[in-house]
N, C-alpha and C positions, 0 to 999 in steps of 0.2 A: 106267857109262861116261859121261864128259862128252860133250856134243853137239859134234861136229866140223864140222857143216854148218848152213846157214841158208837161208832162202827169201827171194828178192827177185824181184818181178815174175814169179811163177809159175815160177821156175827155181831151181836149187840151187847154192849156193856155199860155199866155205870162205874163210879169210883167212890172210894171211902169218903172223900171230901164232900162230894155231892150229897151223900147220905147223911153225913154229919150236919151239914147246913140245913138240909130239908127236914130233919127230925129234931133239930135243936140241941143235939148232943155235941160235946166237945169231940174234936177229931181224935184226941188221945184215947177217949173212951171207945170209939168205934174201932180204932186200931187194936186195942187190947182185946175186944170181943173176937176179932178175926184171929189174933194170935192164940188166944185161949182155946178156940174151937177150930184150929187150922185143919186138923184131920177131917173134921166134919165137912168143912168147906171143900176140901180136896175130892170128896165124893162126887161133887158136881163139876169137877174140872180143876186145872191148875190155877193157883192163886197168883196172878201177875201183880207186879208193882213197879214203881220207879221212884227215885228220890228227887224231890224238887225243892229248891230254895224258895220258900214263900215270901221272902223279903223282896223278891224281884217283882216287877210289874206283872199284871195279869197277862199282857201280851207276851212277855218273855217266858212266863210259865207255859203258855200255850205252845211257843216255839220249842221249848225243851221237851214237852210232852210229845210233840209230833216227831222230833228227832229220835226219841226213844221208841217210837212206834207203839206207844201204849195208849195215849189219850189224844183226842181231838179237842178237848176242852177241859178246863179246870175251874174251880171256884176260888174265891178269895177268903173263905171262911177261916176264922180264928188265926189270922196272920200274926197277931201279937204273941200268941203262945208258942210260935215256932220261929219267930223273927231271929235271924242271925244263924240259923242252922237248917239243915235240910230235913225234910220230913218224908216219910215213906207213904206213898199214896197207893192204895190197893185197887186193882182192877177186878171187877166182879161181874160175872155173867148173870142172867136173870134168876136162875135158881139159887145162886150164891147170895145175891142181893135180897131175895125173898126170905131166905133162911136167916140172914143177918137181922132183918127187921123183926123176925119172930123172937129174937133175943132181947129186943128192946121193950120198954114199957108201952103198952098199947093205949096211949092217950089220943086225944083228938088230933094233935099235930102229927103224930106218927101215922095215924090212920089216913089222914088227908094226903100226906106225902106218899104213902104206899099206893093209894089209889092213883095218884098222878104218875108215879113211877111205872106201875103196871100198865097203865094206858099208853105211856110213851114206848115201853118195850113192845107192846102189841102193835102200835102204829108203825114203829120203825121196822119191825119184822115184815109187815105187810108191804112197806115201801121197798125193802130189799127184794122181796119176791117180784114186785112190779118191775124193778130195774133190769130183771133178766128177761123180760118179755120184749118181743120185737116192736110192739107198739110203743112202749115206753122209750126204747132206744131211738125210734124214729122221732118221737116228740122231743127228746133231749137234743137231737141233732137240729131240729127246727128251732128250738129255743136258743141254741148257740148262734144260729144265723140271725135271729132277731136281736140277740145281744150284740153281735158284731155291728149290725146296722145302728143300734142304739149308741154304742160307743163312738161310732163315726159321727153321729149327731152331737154327742157330748163334746167331741173335739171341735166341731163347728161352733158350738156354744162357748167353749173355752176360748177359742180364738176371738170370737165376738166380744166376750167379756174383757179379754186382755186389750183389745183394740179400743175399748171404751173405758179404760182406766183401772181395771182390776189388777191388783198386784199378786193375788194368790189364786188365779183362775184354775190352775191345775187341780186344786182340791175338789173341784166339782165332780170329777170322776168318782172319788170316794164318797162324797156327800150324797150324790144321787143314788149310788149303789146301796149305801147304808139305809137310806130312806125307804127304798123299795124292799130291800131284804127285811127291814124292820116291820114294814106293813104286812108282809106275808110270813113273818117269823121264820125266815130262812137263815140257816147257819151253814149249809153246804148245798150248793146247787146241783151236785151230782146225786143227792139223796132226797129227791122231792117226789111227793105223790103226783099222779097224773093231773089231778085237779089243780094242784099248786103250779105245776108247769104251765098249764093253760092260762092261769091267772097271771103268772109272771110275764108271759108273752104279751098278754093283753095290756098290762100296765105299761110295759116298756114301749109298746107301740103307741099307746095314747100319749104318754109323756114326750116321746120323741116327736110325734106330730105337733104337739103343743109348742115345743121349743122352736121347731122350724117355722111354724106359722107366726109366732110372736117375733122371731128374728126378722122375718120378711116384712113385718109391720113396723120395724124400727123401734120396738119397745125396749126400754132401758133394761140392761141385763139383770140388775137386782130385782126388778119387778117380775121378770121372767122366772127367776128362781123362786121368788115368793109365791107366784101364781102356781107354779108346778108343785111346790111343796104342799100348798093347800089342796091341789087337785089329787095328789097322792093320798092325802087323808080322806078325801071324799069318795074316791073310787071304791 
């Protein structure tokens, strides 16, 4: 499932684009709801926003969002209706998002989206509380050490692949990281539940050991990558 929430200043938010995409409404309609009932929304806190040019790539939208310190993620919903001009994306906390959804028709799509959104708000708030505990901080420090060891192993694999004819071996850093993050549905390694931290360490250790063993056996680098890719799926 895609991430529906983000963290800003130790609080959890969603945005108007995510709500539009999740409920099947046009973003213009969601924007108008927020404008029409702005005073109501302000009861639950300031209504933040930033202007983003949605004709840009998704990655560039994310960069701009981060620079404005509003969003850690955006969606690509309804790009055609805003192509060539900037659109205002509203940042909404949990009560604001919940109130907005009450202004929409309560059909099956909206109900399912609301259920998923409420669950993600709840889960992320629990994770934020965990990150302030000494145990979580210890686990995160451990996971960074495991990550460092894993990237050292990836460097060994990259050098091995390059020596055996790979012309784009440096891409394996990103490829392996994306595969593992995708397996665990990770978007930010600094915001992981303790269980996910444990699983992340376990997978990186297993894959790292697999790479080193297969290199020692002289296995062709493409086969090492293929085998590790399959192993990640099976773990």
